[in-house]
N, CA, C, O and the ligand as a Tripos MOL2 file, in Angstrom:
@<TRIPOS>MOLECULE
protein
  269   267    68     0     0
PROTEIN
NO_CHARGES

@<TRIPOS>ATOM
      1 N         112.8690   20.1800  143.4920 N.3       1 MET1
      2 CA        112.3160   21.3820  142.8590 C.3       1 MET1
      3 C         110.7990   21.3070  142.7540 C.2       1 MET1
      4 O         110.1770   20.3000  143.0920 O.2       1 MET1
      5 N         110.2410   22.3760  142.2880 N.am      2 ALA2
      6 CA        108.7770   22.4340  142.2170 C.3       2 ALA2
      7 C         108.2350   21.4100  141.2240 C.2       2 ALA2
      8 O         108.7180   21.2670  140.1000 O.2       2 ALA2
      9 N         107.2360   20.7260  141.6840 N.am      3 THR3
     10 CA        106.6110   19.7700  140.7770 C.3       3 THR3
     11 C         105.5290   20.4790  139.9690 C.2       3 THR3
     12 O         104.8370   21.3730  140.4550 O.2       3 THR3
     13 N         105.4180   20.0630  138.7710 N.am      4 LYS4
     14 CA        104.4080   20.6750  137.9120 C.3       4 LYS4
     15 C         103.0330   20.1320  138.2640 C.2       4 LYS4
     16 O         102.7360   18.9490  138.0960 O.2       4 LYS4
     17 N         102.2140   21.0380  138.7540 N.am      5 LYS5
     18 CA        100.8560   20.6190  139.0740 C.3       5 LYS5
     19 C         100.0150   20.6420  137.8120 C.2       5 LYS5
     20 O         100.2270   21.4440  136.9030 O.2       5 LYS5
     21 N          99.0850   19.7620  137.7940 N.am      6 LYS6
     22 CA         98.1510   19.7650  136.6680 C.3       6 LYS6
     23 C          97.2030   20.9470  136.8590 C.2       6 LYS6
     24 O          96.4100   20.9580  137.8000 O.2       6 LYS6
     25 N          97.2780   21.9070  136.0030 N.am      7 ASP7
     26 CA         96.3770   23.0460  136.1710 C.3       7 ASP7
     27 C          95.2500   22.9940  135.1440 C.2       7 ASP7
     28 O          95.1690   22.0930  134.3090 O.2       7 ASP7
     29 N          94.3980   23.9870  135.2450 N.am      8 ASN8
     30 CA         93.2090   23.9690  134.4050 C.3       8 ASN8
     31 C          93.3270   24.8640  133.1880 C.2       8 ASN8
     32 O          92.3480   25.1600  132.5030 O.2       8 ASN8
     33 N          94.5590   25.2850  132.9420 N.am      9 ARG9
     34 CA         94.7070   26.1740  131.8110 C.3       9 ARG9
     35 C          94.9000   25.3790  130.5220 C.2       9 ARG9
     36 O          95.5850   24.3570  130.4920 O.2       9 ARG9
     37 N          94.2940   25.8660  129.4980 N.am     10 ALA10
     38 CA         94.4360   25.2160  128.2010 C.3      10 ALA10
     39 C          94.5910   26.2940  127.1450 C.2      10 ALA10
     40 O          93.8830   27.3010  127.1810 O.2      10 ALA10
     41 N          95.5030   26.1010  126.2090 N.am     11 PRO11
     42 CA         95.6290   27.0770  125.1300 C.3      11 PRO11
     43 C          94.4220   27.0040  124.2050 C.2      11 PRO11
     44 O          94.0030   25.9240  123.7880 O.2      11 PRO11
     45 N          93.8830   28.1510  123.9000 N.am     12 VAL12
     46 CA         92.7290   28.1970  122.9990 C.3      12 VAL12
     47 C          92.9330   29.3190  121.9870 C.2      12 VAL12
     48 O          93.7240   30.2360  122.2050 O.2      12 VAL12
     49 N          92.2270   29.2300  120.9120 N.am     13 GLY13
     50 CA         92.2880   30.2770  119.9100 C.3      13 GLY13
     51 C          91.0950   31.2050  120.0380 C.2      13 GLY13
     52 O          90.0320   30.8170  120.5230 O.2      13 GLY13
     53 N          91.2900   32.4280  119.5970 N.am     14 LEU14
     54 CA         90.1810   33.3740  119.5610 C.3      14 LEU14
     55 C          89.8960   33.7160  118.1040 C.2      14 LEU14
     56 O          90.7880   34.1010  117.3470 O.2      14 LEU14
     57 N          88.6350   33.5640  117.7370 N.am     15 VAL15
     58 CA         88.2290   33.7780  116.3500 C.3      15 VAL15
     59 C          87.2740   34.9590  116.2810 C.2      15 VAL15
     60 O          86.3520   35.0800  117.0880 O.2      15 VAL15
     61 N          87.5070   35.8190  115.3120 N.am     16 CYS16
     62 CA         86.6180   36.9560  115.1020 C.3      16 CYS16
     63 C          85.2200   36.4430  114.7530 C.2      16 CYS16
     64 O          85.0690   35.6000  113.8690 O.2      16 CYS16
     65 N          84.2090   36.9470  115.4410 N.am     17 SER17
     66 CA         82.8560   36.4550  115.2000 C.3      17 SER17
     67 C          82.2660   37.0560  113.9220 C.2      17 SER17
     68 O          81.2190   36.6130  113.4500 O.2      17 SER17
     69 N          82.9280   38.0490  113.3730 N.am     18 VAL18
     70 CA         82.4160   38.6760  112.1550 C.3      18 VAL18
     71 C          82.9910   38.0000  110.9120 C.2      18 VAL18
     72 O          82.2430   37.5360  110.0510 O.2      18 VAL18
     73 N          84.3230   37.9460  110.8200 N.am     19 CYS19
     74 CA         84.9330   37.4000  109.5990 C.3      19 CYS19
     75 C          85.5070   36.0070  109.8070 C.2      19 CYS19
     76 O          86.0350   35.4020  108.8740 O.2      19 CYS19
     77 N          85.4060   35.5060  111.0120 N.am     20 LYS20
     78 CA         85.8610   34.1520  111.3660 C.3      20 LYS20
     79 C          87.3750   33.9580  111.2350 C.2      20 LYS20
     80 O          87.8500   32.8230  111.1830 O.2      20 LYS20
     81 N          88.1070   35.0160  111.1830 N.am     21 SER21
     82 CA         89.5490   34.8100  111.0790 C.3      21 SER21
     83 C          90.1490   34.5640  112.4570 C.2      21 SER21
     84 O          89.7060   35.0960  113.4750 O.2      21 SER21
     85 N          91.1600   33.7440  112.4300 N.am     22 PHE22
     86 CA         91.8080   33.2740  113.6470 C.3      22 PHE22
     87 C          92.8600   34.2980  114.0360 C.2      22 PHE22
     88 O          93.8850   34.4240  113.3660 O.2      22 PHE22
     89 N          92.6110   35.0380  115.1240 N.am     23 ASN23
     90 CA         93.4630   36.1890  115.4170 C.3      23 ASN23
     91 C          94.3570   36.0520  116.6380 C.2      23 ASN23
     92 O          95.4560   36.6060  116.6600 O.2      23 ASN23
     93 N          93.9160   35.3410  117.6310 N.am     24 TYR24
     94 CA         94.6860   35.3120  118.8730 C.3      24 TYR24
     95 C          94.7780   33.9080  119.4490 C.2      24 TYR24
     96 O          93.9100   33.0570  119.2540 O.2      24 TYR24
     97 N          95.8650   33.7140  120.1630 N.am     25 ILE25
     98 CA         95.9680   32.5110  120.9780 C.3      25 ILE25
     99 C          96.1100   32.9630  122.4180 C.2      25 ILE25
    100 O          96.9290   33.8260  122.7340 O.2      25 ILE25
    101 N          95.3150   32.3800  123.2750 N.am     26 THR26
    102 CA         95.3600   32.7810  124.6700 C.3      26 THR26
    103 C          95.2690   31.5440  125.5470 C.2      26 THR26
    104 O          95.1050   30.4280  125.0550 O.2      26 THR26
    105 N          95.3790   31.7550  126.8390 N.am     27 GLU27
    106 CA         95.2060   30.6330  127.7570 C.3      27 GLU27
    107 C          93.8710   30.7610  128.4510 C.2      27 GLU27
    108 O          93.5210   31.8130  128.9870 O.2      27 GLU27
    109 N          93.1550   29.6980  128.4310 N.am     28 PHE28
    110 CA         91.8270   29.6820  129.0080 C.3      28 PHE28
    111 C          91.8830   28.9320  130.3230 C.2      28 PHE28
    112 O          92.2930   27.7730  130.3810 O.2      28 PHE28
    113 N          91.4690   29.6040  131.3610 N.am     29 ASN29
    114 CA         91.4880   28.9830  132.6770 C.3      29 ASN29
    115 C          90.0790   28.6010  133.0940 C.2      29 ASN29
    116 O          89.2500   29.4550  133.4070 O.2      29 ASN29
    117 N          89.8320   27.3200  133.0910 N.am     30 LYS30
    118 CA         88.4840   26.8190  133.4130 C.3      30 LYS30
    119 C          88.0530   27.2160  134.8140 C.2      30 LYS30
    120 O          86.8940   27.5560  135.0550 O.2      30 LYS30
    121 N          89.0070   27.1650  135.7310 N.am     31 MET31
    122 CA         88.6990   27.5130  137.1170 C.3      31 MET31
    123 C          88.1850   28.9430  137.2240 C.2      31 MET31
    124 O          87.2100   29.2140  137.9240 O.2      31 MET31
    125 N          88.8510   29.8520  136.5210 N.am     32 ASN32
    126 CA         88.4200   31.2450  136.5350 C.3      32 ASN32
    127 C          86.9930   31.3870  136.0560 C.2      32 ASN32
    128 O          86.1920   32.1100  136.6490 O.2      32 ASN32
    129 N          86.6840   30.6940  134.9810 N.am     33 GLU33
    130 CA         85.3470   30.7910  134.4110 C.3      33 GLU33
    131 C          84.2970   30.2650  135.3780 C.2      33 GLU33
    132 O          83.2350   30.8630  135.5440 O.2      33 GLU33
    133 N          84.6010   29.1550  136.0060 N.am     34 THR34
    134 CA         83.6630   28.5710  136.9550 C.3      34 THR34
    135 C          83.4330   29.5260  138.1200 C.2      34 THR34
    136 O          82.3060   29.7210  138.5760 O.2      34 THR34
    137 N          84.5190   30.1080  138.5840 N.am     35 GLN35
    138 CA         84.4120   31.0550  139.6990 C.3      35 GLN35
    139 C          83.5770   32.2630  139.3090 C.2      35 GLN35
    140 O          82.7160   32.7100  140.0670 O.2      35 GLN35
    141 N          83.8380   32.7790  138.1320 N.am     36 LYS36
    142 CA         83.1060   33.9490  137.6660 C.3      36 LYS36
    143 C          81.6120   33.6600  137.5880 C.2      36 LYS36
    144 O          80.7780   34.4830  137.9660 O.2      36 LYS36
    145 N          81.3020   32.4770  137.0920 N.am     37 LYS37
    146 CA         79.9030   32.0910  136.9870 C.3      37 LYS37
    147 C          79.2560   32.0680  138.3590 C.2      37 LYS37
    148 O          78.1480   32.5680  138.5540 O.2      37 LYS37
    149 N          79.9750   31.4750  139.3080 N.am     38 GLN38
    150 CA         79.4320   31.3460  140.6620 C.3      38 GLN38
    151 C          79.2340   32.7090  141.2970 C.2      38 GLN38
    152 O          78.3050   32.9070  142.0800 O.2      38 GLN38
    153 N          80.1110   33.6530  140.9590 N.am     39 GLN39
    154 CA         80.0210   34.9830  141.5490 C.3      39 GLN39
    155 C          79.1270   35.9150  140.7460 C.2      39 GLN39
    156 O          78.9840   37.0940  141.0690 O.2      39 GLN39
    157 N          78.5300   35.3690  139.6970 N.am     40 GLY40
    158 CA         77.5990   36.1640  138.9020 C.3      40 GLY40
    159 C          78.2710   37.2200  138.0570 C.2      40 GLY40
    160 O          77.6420   38.1980  137.6520 O.2      40 GLY40
    161 N          79.5730   37.0190  137.7850 N.am     41 GLU41
    162 CA         80.2680   37.9900  136.9460 C.3      41 GLU41
    163 C          80.1410   37.6100  135.4830 C.2      41 GLU41
    164 O          79.7620   36.4910  135.1360 O.2      41 GLU41
    165 N          80.4680   38.5720  134.6410 N.am     42 ASP42
    166 CA         80.4250   38.3040  133.2080 C.3      42 ASP42
    167 C          81.5200   37.3080  132.8410 C.2      42 ASP42
    168 O          82.6260   37.3810  133.3760 O.2      42 ASP42
    169 N          81.2300   36.3990  131.9570 N.am     43 PRO43
    170 CA         82.2650   35.4780  131.4950 C.3      43 PRO43
    171 C          83.3170   36.2070  130.6700 C.2      43 PRO43
    172 O          83.0650   37.2800  130.1210 O.2      43 PRO43
    173 N          84.4900   35.6080  130.5930 N.am     44 THR44
    174 CA         85.5940   36.2400  129.8590 C.3      44 THR44
    175 C          85.3200   36.3010  128.3640 C.2      44 THR44
    176 O          85.7600   37.2160  127.6690 O.2      44 THR44
    177 N          84.5910   35.3160  127.8930 N.am     45 PHE45
    178 CA         84.3610   35.2440  126.4480 C.3      45 PHE45
    179 C          82.8820   35.3960  126.1410 C.2      45 PHE45
    180 O          82.0550   34.9710  126.9470 O.2      45 PHE45
    181 N          82.5190   35.9760  125.0290 N.am     46 PRO46
    182 CA         83.3990   36.5140  123.9960 C.3      46 PRO46
    183 C          84.1160   37.7920  124.4320 C.2      46 PRO46
    184 O          83.6310   38.5330  125.2870 O.2      46 PRO46
    185 N          85.2350   38.0230  123.8500 N.am     47 LEU47
    186 CA         86.0810   39.1570  124.1800 C.3      47 LEU47
    187 C          86.0670   40.1750  123.0510 C.2      47 LEU47
    188 O          86.0600   39.8260  121.8710 O.2      47 LEU47
    189 N          86.0620   41.4380  123.4440 N.am     48 LYS48
    190 CA         86.2020   42.4800  122.4270 C.3      48 LYS48
    191 C          87.6880   42.6440  122.1250 C.2      48 LYS48
    192 O          88.4830   43.0280  122.9820 O.2      48 LYS48
    193 N          88.0280   42.3400  120.8840 N.am     49 LYS49
    194 CA         89.4320   42.4290  120.4790 C.3      49 LYS49
    195 C          89.5120   43.0800  119.1120 C.2      49 LYS49
    196 O          88.5520   43.1090  118.3430 O.2      49 LYS49
    197 N          90.7040   43.6030  118.8430 N.am     50 PHE50
    198 CA         90.9110   44.2130  117.5330 C.3      50 PHE50
    199 C          91.1140   43.1340  116.4780 C.2      50 PHE50
    200 O          91.9380   42.2370  116.6530 O.2      50 PHE50
    201 N          90.3730   43.2200  115.3990 N.am     51 CYS51
    202 CA         90.5440   42.2910  114.3000 C.3      51 CYS51
    203 C          91.1950   43.0170  113.1310 C.2      51 CYS51
    204 O          90.6290   43.9740  112.6020 O.2      51 CYS51
    205 N          92.3830   42.5700  112.7240 N.am     52 PRO52
    206 CA         93.0750   43.2480  111.6170 C.3      52 PRO52
    207 C          92.3350   43.1300  110.2960 C.2      52 PRO52
    208 O          92.4480   44.0040  109.4360 O.2      52 PRO52
    209 N          91.5900   42.0690  110.1350 N.am     53 LYS53
    210 CA         90.8710   41.8820  108.8790 C.3      53 LYS53
    211 C          89.6770   42.8410  108.7790 C.2      53 LYS53
    212 O          89.4520   43.4710  107.7450 O.2      53 LYS53
    213 N          88.9260   42.9350  109.8660 N.am     54 CYS54
    214 CA         87.8010   43.8630  109.9020 C.3      54 CYS54
    215 C          88.2750   45.2950  110.1300 C.2      54 CYS54
    216 O          87.5480   46.2520  109.8670 O.2      54 CYS54
    217 N          89.5050   45.4260  110.6210 N.am     55 ASN55
    218 CA         90.0930   46.7190  110.9340 C.3      55 ASN55
    219 C          89.3100   47.4760  112.0150 C.2      55 ASN55
    220 O          89.2270   48.7050  112.0050 O.2      55 ASN55
    221 N          88.7460   46.7100  112.9360 N.am     56 LYS56
    222 CA         88.0500   47.3200  114.0630 C.3      56 LYS56
    223 C          87.9270   46.3070  115.1960 C.2      56 LYS56
    224 O          88.2950   45.1410  115.0490 O.2      56 LYS56
    225 N          87.4120   46.7630  116.3060 N.am     57 ARG57
    226 CA         87.2100   45.8520  117.4270 C.3      57 ARG57
    227 C          85.9280   45.0600  117.2220 C.2      57 ARG57
    228 O          84.8620   45.6180  116.9610 O.2      57 ARG57
    229 N          86.0590   43.7650  117.3470 N.am     58 THR58
    230 CA         84.9020   42.8990  117.1860 C.3      58 THR58
    231 C          84.8690   41.9100  118.3370 C.2      58 THR58
    232 O          85.8120   41.8230  119.1240 O.2      58 THR58
    233 N          83.7930   41.1770  118.4260 N.am     59 GLU59
    234 CA         83.7330   40.1220  119.4290 C.3      59 GLU59
    235 C          84.5210   38.9210  118.9360 C.2      59 GLU59
    236 O          84.3930   38.4950  117.7880 O.2      59 GLU59
    237 N          85.3380   38.3860  119.8310 N.am     60 HIS60
    238 CA         86.1100   37.2000  119.4930 C.3      60 HIS60
    239 C          85.6260   36.0400  120.3330 C.2      60 HIS60
    240 O          85.4960   36.1300  121.5540 O.2      60 HIS60
    241 N          85.3680   34.9640  119.6480 N.am     61 LYS61
    242 CA         84.8740   33.7600  120.3290 C.3      61 LYS61
    243 C          85.9760   32.7400  120.4520 C.2      61 LYS61
    244 O          86.9800   32.7870  119.7410 O.2      61 LYS61
    245 N          85.7750   31.8300  121.3570 N.am     62 LEU62
    246 CA         86.7260   30.7440  121.5240 C.3      62 LEU62
    247 C          86.6550   29.8060  120.3230 C.2      62 LEU62
    248 O          85.5740   29.4240  119.8730 O.2      62 LEU62
    249 N          87.8120   29.4520  119.8260 N.am     63 ALA63
    250 CA         87.8810   28.4250  118.8000 C.3      63 ALA63
    251 C          88.0710   27.0970  119.5040 C.2      63 ALA63
    252 O          88.8460   26.9900  120.4550 O.2      63 ALA63
    253 N          87.3710   26.1050  119.0390 N.am     64 LYS64
    254 CA         87.4510   24.8150  119.7080 C.3      64 LYS64
    255 C          88.8170   24.1790  119.5660 C.2      64 LYS64
    256 O          89.3430   23.5840  120.5070 O.2      64 LYS64
    257 N          89.3770   24.3100  118.3910 N.am     65 LYS65
    258 CA         90.6720   23.6790  118.1410 C.3      65 LYS65
    259 C          91.6860   24.7120  117.6870 C.2      65 LYS65
    260 O          91.3650   25.6760  116.9920 O.2      65 LYS65
    261 N          92.9080   24.4810  118.1010 N.am     66 LEU66
    262 CA         93.9930   25.3250  117.6240 C.3      66 LEU66
    263 C          94.4250   24.8420  116.2490 C.2      66 LEU66
    264 O          94.5330   23.6450  115.9830 O.2      66 LEU66
    265 N          94.6660   25.8180  115.3920 N.am     67 LYS67
    266 CA         95.0800   25.4180  114.0500 C.3      67 LYS67
    267 C          96.5930   25.3150  113.9780 C.2      67 LYS67
    268 O          97.1400   24.9890  112.9250 O.2      67 LYS67
    269 ZN         87.1670   40.1040  111.7690 Zn       68 ZN68
@<TRIPOS>BOND
     1     1     2 1
     2     2     3 1
     3     3     4 2
     4     3     5 am
     5     5     6 1
     6     6     7 1
     7     7     8 2
     8     7     9 am
     9     9    10 1
    10    10    11 1
    11    11    12 2
    12    11    13 am
    13    13    14 1
    14    14    15 1
    15    15    16 2
    16    15    17 am
    17    17    18 1
    18    18    19 1
    19    19    20 2
    20    19    21 am
    21    21    22 1
    22    22    23 1
    23    23    24 2
    24    23    25 am
    25    25    26 1
    26    26    27 1
    27    27    28 2
    28    27    29 am
    29    29    30 1
    30    30    31 1
    31    31    32 2
    32    31    33 am
    33    33    34 1
    34    34    35 1
    35    35    36 2
    36    35    37 am
    37    37    38 1
    38    38    39 1
    39    39    40 2
    40    39    41 am
    41    41    42 1
    42    42    43 1
    43    43    44 2
    44    43    45 am
    45    45    46 1
    46    46    47 1
    47    47    48 2
    48    47    49 am
    49    49    50 1
    50    50    51 1
    51    51    52 2
    52    51    53 am
    53    53    54 1
    54    54    55 1
    55    55    56 2
    56    55    57 am
    57    57    58 1
    58    58    59 1
    59    59    60 2
    60    59    61 am
    61    61    62 1
    62    62    63 1
    63    63    64 2
    64    63    65 am
    65    65    66 1
    66    66    67 1
    67    67    68 2
    68    67    69 am
    69    69    70 1
    70    70    71 1
    71    71    72 2
    72    71    73 am
    73    73    74 1
    74    74    75 1
    75    75    76 2
    76    75    77 am
    77    77    78 1
    78    78    79 1
    79    79    80 2
    80    79    81 am
    81    81    82 1
    82    82    83 1
    83    83    84 2
    84    83    85 am
    85    85    86 1
    86    86    87 1
    87    87    88 2
    88    87    89 am
    89    89    90 1
    90    90    91 1
    91    91    92 2
    92    91    93 am
    93    93    94 1
    94    94    95 1
    95    95    96 2
    96    95    97 am
    97    97    98 1
    98    98    99 1
    99    99   100 2
   100    99   101 am
   101   101   102 1
   102   102   103 1
   103   103   104 2
   104   103   105 am
   105   105   106 1
   106   106   107 1
   107   107   108 2
   108   107   109 am
   109   109   110 1
   110   110   111 1
   111   111   112 2
   112   111   113 am
   113   113   114 1
   114   114   115 1
   115   115   116 2
   116   115   117 am
   117   117   118 1
   118   118   119 1
   119   119   120 2
   120   119   121 am
   121   121   122 1
   122   122   123 1
   123   123   124 2
   124   123   125 am
   125   125   126 1
   126   126   127 1
   127   127   128 2
   128   127   129 am
   129   129   130 1
   130   130   131 1
   131   131   132 2
   132   131   133 am
   133   133   134 1
   134   134   135 1
   135   135   136 2
   136   135   137 am
   137   137   138 1
   138   138   139 1
   139   139   140 2
   140   139   141 am
   141   141   142 1
   142   142   143 1
   143   143   144 2
   144   143   145 am
   145   145   146 1
   146   146   147 1
   147   147   148 2
   148   147   149 am
   149   149   150 1
   150   150   151 1
   151   151   152 2
   152   151   153 am
   153   153   154 1
   154   154   155 1
   155   155   156 2
   156   155   157 am
   157   157   158 1
   158   158   159 1
   159   159   160 2
   160   159   161 am
   161   161   162 1
   162   162   163 1
   163   163   164 2
   164   163   165 am
   165   165   166 1
   166   166   167 1
   167   167   168 2
   168   167   169 am
   169   169   170 1
   170   170   171 1
   171   171   172 2
   172   171   173 am
   173   173   174 1
   174   174   175 1
   175   175   176 2
   176   175   177 am
   177   177   178 1
   178   178   179 1
   179   179   180 2
   180   179   181 am
   181   181   182 1
   182   182   183 1
   183   183   184 2
   184   183   185 am
   185   185   186 1
   186   186   187 1
   187   187   188 2
   188   187   189 am
   189   189   190 1
   190   190   191 1
   191   191   192 2
   192   191   193 am
   193   193   194 1
   194   194   195 1
   195   195   196 2
   196   195   197 am
   197   197   198 1
   198   198   199 1
   199   199   200 2
   200   199   201 am
   201   201   202 1
   202   202   203 1
   203   203   204 2
   204   203   205 am
   205   205   206 1
   206   206   207 1
   207   207   208 2
   208   207   209 am
   209   209   210 1
   210   210   211 1
   211   211   212 2
   212   211   213 am
   213   213   214 1
   214   214   215 1
   215   215   216 2
   216   215   217 am
   217   217   218 1
   218   218   219 1
   219   219   220 2
   220   219   221 am
   221   221   222 1
   222   222   223 1
   223   223   224 2
   224   223   225 am
   225   225   226 1
   226   226   227 1
   227   227   228 2
   228   227   229 am
   229   229   230 1
   230   230   231 1
   231   231   232 2
   232   231   233 am
   233   233   234 1
   234   234   235 1
   235   235   236 2
   236   235   237 am
   237   237   238 1
   238   238   239 1
   239   239   240 2
   240   239   241 am
   241   241   242 1
   242   242   243 1
   243   243   244 2
   244   243   245 am
   245   245   246 1
   246   246   247 1
   247   247   248 2
   248   247   249 am
   249   249   250 1
   250   250   251 1
   251   251   252 2
   252   251   253 am
   253   253   254 1
   254   254   255 1
   255   255   256 2
   256   255   257 am
   257   257   258 1
   258   258   259 1
   259   259   260 2
   260   259   261 am
   261   261   262 1
   262   262   263 1
   263   263   264 2
   264   263   265 am
   265   265   266 1
   266   266   267 1
   267   267   268 2
@<TRIPOS>SUBSTRUCTURE
     1 MET1         2 RESIDUE 1 A MET
     2 ALA2         6 RESIDUE 1 A ALA
     3 THR3        10 RESIDUE 1 A THR
     4 LYS4        14 RESIDUE 1 A LYS
     5 LYS5        18 RESIDUE 1 A LYS
     6 LYS6        22 RESIDUE 1 A LYS
     7 ASP7        26 RESIDUE 1 A ASP
     8 ASN8        30 RESIDUE 1 A ASN
     9 ARG9        34 RESIDUE 1 A ARG
    10 ALA10       38 RESIDUE 1 A ALA
    11 PRO11       42 RESIDUE 1 A PRO
    12 VAL12       46 RESIDUE 1 A VAL
    13 GLY13       50 RESIDUE 1 A GLY
    14 LEU14       54 RESIDUE 1 A LEU
    15 VAL15       58 RESIDUE 1 A VAL
    16 CYS16       62 RESIDUE 1 A CYS
    17 SER17       66 RESIDUE 1 A SER
    18 VAL18       70 RESIDUE 1 A VAL
    19 CYS19       74 RESIDUE 1 A CYS
    20 LYS20       78 RESIDUE 1 A LYS
    21 SER21       82 RESIDUE 1 A SER
    22 PHE22       86 RESIDUE 1 A PHE
    23 ASN23       90 RESIDUE 1 A ASN
    24 TYR24       94 RESIDUE 1 A TYR
    25 ILE25       98 RESIDUE 1 A ILE
    26 THR26      102 RESIDUE 1 A THR
    27 GLU27      106 RESIDUE 1 A GLU
    28 PHE28      110 RESIDUE 1 A PHE
    29 ASN29      114 RESIDUE 1 A ASN
    30 LYS30      118 RESIDUE 1 A LYS
    31 MET31      122 RESIDUE 1 A MET
    32 ASN32      126 RESIDUE 1 A ASN
    33 GLU33      130 RESIDUE 1 A GLU
    34 THR34      134 RESIDUE 1 A THR
    35 GLN35      138 RESIDUE 1 A GLN
    36 LYS36      142 RESIDUE 1 A LYS
    37 LYS37      146 RESIDUE 1 A LYS
    38 GLN38      150 RESIDUE 1 A GLN
    39 GLN39      154 RESIDUE 1 A GLN
    40 GLY40      158 RESIDUE 1 A GLY
    41 GLU41      162 RESIDUE 1 A GLU
    42 ASP42      166 RESIDUE 1 A ASP
    43 PRO43      170 RESIDUE 1 A PRO
    44 THR44      174 RESIDUE 1 A THR
    45 PHE45      178 RESIDUE 1 A PHE
    46 PRO46      182 RESIDUE 1 A PRO
    47 LEU47      186 RESIDUE 1 A LEU
    48 LYS48      190 RESIDUE 1 A LYS
    49 LYS49      194 RESIDUE 1 A LYS
    50 PHE50      198 RESIDUE 1 A PHE
    51 CYS51      202 RESIDUE 1 A CYS
    52 PRO52      206 RESIDUE 1 A PRO
    53 LYS53      210 RESIDUE 1 A LYS
    54 CYS54      214 RESIDUE 1 A CYS
    55 ASN55      218 RESIDUE 1 A ASN
    56 LYS56      222 RESIDUE 1 A LYS
    57 ARG57      226 RESIDUE 1 A ARG
    58 THR58      230 RESIDUE 1 A THR
    59 GLU59      234 RESIDUE 1 A GLU
    60 HIS60      238 RESIDUE 1 A HIS
    61 LYS61      242 RESIDUE 1 A LYS
    62 LEU62      246 RESIDUE 1 A LEU
    63 ALA63      250 RESIDUE 1 A ALA
    64 LYS64      254 RESIDUE 1 A LYS
    65 LYS65      258 RESIDUE 1 A LYS
    66 LEU66      262 RESIDUE 1 A LEU
    67 LYS67      266 RESIDUE 1 A LYS
    68 ZN68       269 GROUP 0 **** ****
């Protein structure tokens, strides 16, 4: 069967940059980011996401550690 390849995805948290609340868990693909940088595209993060605490869309930053 298929062998599990070591990929570059890592689970990361997204934190609201306004109220610092931990709102989302997503998968971060390092390869994608590197490629985007090389192609001069905008990085994925920070992301505009809805924050229930702020009750509006705010910028969400990567949290270093998952809680
Ligand atoms: Zn917020």
